C-alpha positions in Angstrom: -19.3 -56.5 124.5 -17.2 -53.5 123.5 -15.3 -55.6 121.0 -18.6 -56.7 119.5 -19.8 -53.2 119.2 -16.5 -52.1 117.7 -16.7 -54.9 115.2 -20.2 -53.9 114.2 -19.1 -50.3 113.7 -16.3 -51.4 111.6 -18.5 -53.6 109.5 -21.0 -50.7 109.1 -18.2 -48.5 108.1 -16.8 -51.0 105.6 -20.3 -51.6 104.2 -20.7 -47.9 103.9 -17.4 -47.5 102.1 -18.2 -50.5 99.9 -21.4 -49.0 98.9 -19.7 -45.7 98.2 -17.0 -47.5 96.1 -19.6 -49.4 94.2 -21.5 -46.2 93.6 -18.5 -44.5 92.4 -17.7 -47.4 90.1 -21.2 -47.4 88.8 -21.0 -43.6 88.2 -17.7 -43.9 86.5 -19.0 -46.8 84.4 -22.0 -44.7 83.4 -19.9 -41.7 82.6 -17.5 -43.8 80.5 -20.4 -45.4 78.7 -21.9 -42.0 78.0 -18.6 -40.6 76.8 -17.9 -43.6 74.5 -21.4 -43.4 73.2 -21.2 -39.7 72.3 -17.7 -40.2 70.9 -18.8 -43.0 68.6 -21.9 -41.1 67.7 -19.8 -38.0 66.8 -17.5 -40.2 64.7 -20.5 -41.6 62.9 -21.9 -38.1 62.3 -18.5 -37.0 60.9 -18.3 -40.1 58.8 -21.8 -39.4 57.4 -20.9 -35.8 56.8 -17.7 -36.8 55.0 -19.6 -39.4 52.9 -22.2 -36.8 52.1 -19.5 -34.3 51.1 -17.8 -36.9 48.9 -21.1 -37.8 47.2 -21.8 -34.1 46.7 -18.3 -33.6 45.2 -18.8 -36.6 42.9 -22.2 -35.2 41.8 -20.7 -31.7 41.1 -17.7 -33.2 39.3 -20.0 -35.3 37.2 -22.3 -32.4 36.4 -19.3 -30.2 35.5 -17.9 -32.9 33.3 -21.2 -33.3 31.5 -21.4 -29.5 31.1 -17.9 -29.3 29.7 -18.6 -32.2 27.3 -21.8 -30.4 26.2 -19.9 -27.1 25.7 -17.2 -28.9 23.7 -19.8 -30.5 21.5 -21.6 -27.2 20.9 -18.3 -25.5 20.2 -17.4 -28.1 17.7 -20.8 -27.7 16.0 -21.1 -23.9 16.1 -18.7 -21.6 14.2 -15.9 -19.9 16.0 -16.9 -16.6 17.6 -15.5 -13.5 16.1 -14.1 -10.7 18.1 -16.4 -7.7 17.3 -13.5 -5.2 17.8 -11.2 -7.0 15.5 -13.9 -7.5 12.9 -14.8 -3.8 13.2 -11.1 -2.9 12.7 -11.0 -5.0 9.5 -14.1 -3.3 8.2 -12.8 0.1 9.0 -9.4 -0.6 7.3 -11.2 -1.9 4.3 -13.4 1.2 4.2 -10.4 3.5 4.6 -8.6 1.8 1.7 -11.7 2.0 -0.5 -12.1 5.7 0.4 -8.4 6.4 -0.4 -8.6 4.6 -3.8 -11.8 6.5 -4.6 -10.2 9.8 -3.7 -7.2 9.1 -5.8 -9.4 8.1 -8.8 -11.5 11.3 -8.3 -8.4 13.4 -8.2 -7.0 11.8 -11.3 -10.3 12.2 -13.1 -10.5 15.8 -12.0 -7.0 16.6 -13.2 -7.8 14.9 -16.6 -11.1 16.7 -16.9 -9.5 20.0 -16.2 -7.1 19.6 -19.1 -8.1 20.3 -22.7 -7.3 17.8 -25.5 -4.6 18.8 -28.0 -6.1 20.4 -31.1 -7.1 18.3 -34.2 -7.0 19.4 -37.8 -4.3 21.6 -39.1 -2.2 21.5 -36.0 0.9 19.4 -35.4 2.9 19.0 -32.3 6.6 18.4 -32.9 8.6 16.6 -30.2 12.3 15.8 -29.9 13.8 13.2 -27.5 17.3 12.5 -26.1 18.9 16.0 -26.4 20.3 18.4 -26.2 23.0 17.6 -28.8 26.1 19.7 -29.1 26.0 19.4 -32.9 22.4 18.9 -33.8 20.3 21.0 -31.4 21.2 24.5 -32.7 20.5 23.5 -36.3 17.1 22.2 -35.2 16.4 25.5 -33.3 17.4 27.6 -36.3 15.1 25.6 -38.6 12.2 26.0 -36.2 12.8 29.7 -36.1 12.9 29.8 -39.9 9.4 28.1 -40.3 7.9 29.9 -37.3 7.5 26.6 -35.5 7.5 25.7 -31.8 8.5 22.3 -30.4 8.7 20.3 -27.2 12.1 18.9 -26.1 12.2 15.8 -23.8 15.8 15.9 -22.6 18.2 13.7 -20.7 19.9 15.2 -17.6 23.5 14.3 -18.6 23.1 15.9 -22.0 21.5 19.0 -20.5 24.6 19.4 -18.2 26.8 19.2 -21.3 24.7 21.8 -23.1 23.4 24.1 -20.5 23.4 27.1 -22.9 21.2 25.3 -25.3 18.6 24.5 -22.6 18.5 28.2 -21.7 18.1 29.1 -25.4 15.2 26.7 -25.9 13.4 28.3 -23.0 14.1 31.8 -24.2 12.7 31.0 -27.7 9.4 29.8 -26.3 9.8 26.1 -26.8 8.5 23.7 -24.1 11.0 21.8 -21.9 10.3 18.3 -20.7 12.3 15.4 -19.3 13.3 12.0 -20.6 15.2 10.8 -17.5 18.9 10.3 -16.8 20.2 6.9 -18.0 17.7 5.8 -20.8 18.6 2.3 -19.7 15.7 -0.1 -19.2 17.5 -2.1 -16.4 18.1 1.1 -14.4 15.2 3.5 -15.0 12.5 0.7 -14.8 14.1 -1.1 -11.9 11.3 0.2 -9.7 8.7 3.0 -9.6 11.1 4.7 -7.2 14.0 4.6 -9.7 11.7 5.9 -12.5 10.4 9.0 -10.6 13.9 9.5 -9.2 15.4 9.9 -12.6 12.7 12.2 -13.8 12.9 14.4 -10.7 16.6 14.7 -11.2 16.2 16.0 -14.7 13.3 18.2 -13.7 15.4 19.8 -10.9 18.2 20.5 -13.3 15.9 22.4 -15.7 14.5 24.4 -12.8 18.0 25.2 -11.6 19.2 26.7 -15.0 15.9 28.2 -16.3 13.6 28.7 -13.3 11.0 26.6 -15.0 9.4 23.7 -13.1 8.2 21.3 -15.8 5.9 18.4 -15.2 6.1 17.1 -18.8 7.6 13.6 -19.0 8.3 11.1 -21.8 9.2 7.6 -20.6 12.1 6.1 -22.5 10.7 3.8 -25.2 7.2 5.1 -24.4 4.8 4.2 -21.6 4.1 0.7 -22.9 5.0 -1.9 -21.7 7.3 -0.6 -19.0 5.1 2.0 -17.2 2.8 -0.4 -15.4 0.0 0.6 -13.0 2.5 0.9 -10.1 4.8 3.2 -12.1 1.8 5.2 -13.2 0.6 5.7 -9.6 4.1 6.8 -8.6 4.2 9.2 -11.6 0.7 10.6 -10.7 1.8 11.2 -7.1 4.7 13.3 -8.4 2.2 15.1 -10.7 4.0 14.0 -13.9 2.2 14.5 -17.2 3.2 11.5 -19.3 3.3 12.0 -23.0 3.5 9.4 -25.7 3.0 10.0 -29.5 1.0 8.8 -32.4 3.3 9.6 -35.3 6.6 7.7 -35.1 9.1 8.8 -37.7 11.7 6.2 -36.7 14.3 8.8 -37.4 16.8 7.0 -35.2 16.8 4.2 -37.7 16.0 5.9 -41.0 19.0 8.1 -41.1 18.8 8.8 -44.8 15.7 11.0 -44.6 13.1 8.3 -45.0 11.7 9.4 -41.6 10.3 12.5 -43.4 8.2 10.3 -45.7 7.0 8.2 -42.8 5.9 11.3 -40.9 4.0 12.7 -43.9 2.3 9.4 -44.6 1.1 9.0 -41.0 0.0 12.7 -40.9 -2.3 12.1 -43.9 -3.8 9.0 -42.2 -4.6 10.7 -38.9 -5.4 14.2 -40.2 -8.7 15.4 -38.7 -9.1 12.2 -36.7 -6.6 12.6 -33.9 -4.2 15.2 -32.5 -0.9 14.9 -34.3 2.1 14.3 -32.0 5.3 13.6 -33.9 8.2 11.8 -32.4 11.8 12.7 -33.5 15.2 12.8 -31.9 18.0 15.5 -31.6 20.3 13.7 -34.0 22.5 15.0 -36.7 20.7 13.0 -39.4 17.4 14.3 -38.2 18.7 17.9 -38.3 20.0 17.3 -41.9 16.5 16.4 -43.3 14.2 18.2 -40.9 13.6 21.2 -43.2 11.8 19.1 -45.8 9.2 18.0 -43.1 8.8 21.6 -41.8 8.3 22.9 -45.3 5.6 20.2 -45.9 3.7 21.3 -42.8 4.1 25.0 -43.6 3.0 24.6 -47.2 -0.1 22.5 -46.2 -1.3 25.0 -43.6 -0.3 23.2 -40.4 0.3 25.2 -37.3 3.4 23.7 -35.6 2.9 24.2 -31.8 4.5 23.1 -28.6 2.8 21.0 -25.9 1.8 22.6 -22.6 0.7 21.4 -19.2 -2.9 22.4 -19.7 -3.3 19.7 -22.3 -4.6 16.2 -21.8 -1.7 14.0 -22.9 -1.6 11.4 -25.7 -0.9 8.1 -24.1 -0.6 4.5 -25.4 -3.6 2.4 -24.7 
């Protein structure tokens, strides 16, 4: 009987343990199922999110690509944009250059307006180039004294150095001193505007050193045409040079037998009363030998022989 009861107790205990085990298994199964469900659900959600992100990225990329394409098309159609600051700088530079040129032109016009034209009529301006000459200059000076005439001397710096006392004498006698350069060689003096003004300033400085006179009167070798271009003229204006040409060419360098006197008289008669008379001669022995006949003609016909001065508006080739 006891055995039977013990057996029953054991069976009850086993049944109870079996039920507990089964319960635990069921609970574990449910927990596992719930975990797996949530796990797969989470993965599905993540997958859906990633897919949504991919689709959004694709959409944005497509939209950006379309915008870029549109911008490129518009850029190709529309003109290139201009940097306002750069454009403003260009305009300002252009205005500055224009103002500078205008000021230079105004200053040139003002200086020309301030000068008086050389006299017309019974007035003649005698000019001599290439001196001083050791043998000819004093003869010329003596003849000018004899006929109460004044002249203008456009001199070369090397010749002035050789005849310093003549330069001083010219100044003391009331003649006008001007410069003709240094070399009198086209390839050197007209090499550049700088070389042109350099030669003239060298000659000007020498006159100032020996006489105290700072002249601005300049005669370009062979005249201002064709060598004195606009660039040379601008350089000369900047140095305040007063460029003088002539309108009576005696060609005394070529007509050594005295024919230059007849040429001067003929041109004087043609221009008399029409233009100021500016006569070109040279400090040469042959000129000095025949000069008195020309001076006598002017004196006998009532001409006043004067020197040029810096207040006059110069005669220049056109």
